[in-house]
N, C-alpha and C positions, 0 to 999 in steps of 0.2 A: 051873564057871561061866566062861563066856568073856566077860568084861566088857572093853569097850574102855577103854583107858587114856587118860584125858584129864587135862590139867593141873588141879591143884587151884585152886579159886577164889581162895584166898589168894595164890598165886603170881601169878595173872593180875592181881589187884588191886595187888600189890606192883609189878609191872613197869609197869602203867598209871600208878600214882602216881609212879614214878621218871621215866617219860617226860614226864608233865605237869610235874613239877618242873624237869626239864631244859629243856623248852620255855619255861617261865616265866623261868628265869634267862637263857636265850639272848635272849629278847625284852627283858628288862631290860638286858642288856649292850649291846644295839643301840639301843633307843629309850627307855630309862629316863632318869631325871634325871641320871645320871652315865654315860650310854651314849655310844656312838661318835658318833651324830648330834648330841647335845648338845655334845660336845667340839668338833666342827667349828664349831658355831654360836658357841661361846665364843671359839675362835681367830679367827674372822672378826670378831667384835665387838672383840677385843683389837687386831687390826690397824687397824680403823676408829678406835678410840679413840687409838691411838698416832699416827695421822695427824692427828687433831684436836688432840692435845696439841702436836704439832710446829707446827701452824699458830698455835695460841694462844701458844706460846713466841716465835714470830717476831713476832707482833703485840705482845706485851709488850715485846720488845726494841726495837721501833720506838717504842713509847710512852715507854719509858725514855729513849731517845735524844732524843726531842722534849722531854721534861720537863727533861732535863739541859741542853739547848740554851736553854731559857727560864728556867733557874734564876738566882739572884742571883750565883753564882760564875762563870757562863759565859753570856753573853747574845749570841745570834746575831741581829744586827739584821735580816738578811734574813728570818729566820723570824718575828721579831716583826712586821715590816712585813706579811708575808703573813697572819699571824693577825689583825692589826688590820683589814686590808682585808676578810678573809673574814667576821669576826664583826661588825664595825661598818659594813661596806659603804662604806668610805672609798676615795677615789681621789685621786691627785695632780692638781694644776692643769694639768700638761703632758700628761696622758693623755687618750685618747679611748676612750669606752666603746662597744663594738659589741655589740648584742643580737641 
């Protein structure tokens, strides 16, 4: 008998399964929840949040400075005058208002 030798079906299925498993893990490594693309998104979000934090810290420092300047221990009369004019709409008698 001169039969052609062909690979066994089990061997073919084994290699197809291994190939499919390898492709799945490759896809998951690139686009999965913990993949390369997600990592770059997380890093970009981290940079944006760091910048936002820096801006908020600057704003908090400015507010702390204004609060300290209006406290009982330290009273900045110019700041108090500015705040009274802004909030109450007051002007001095020697000033001219231009709209």
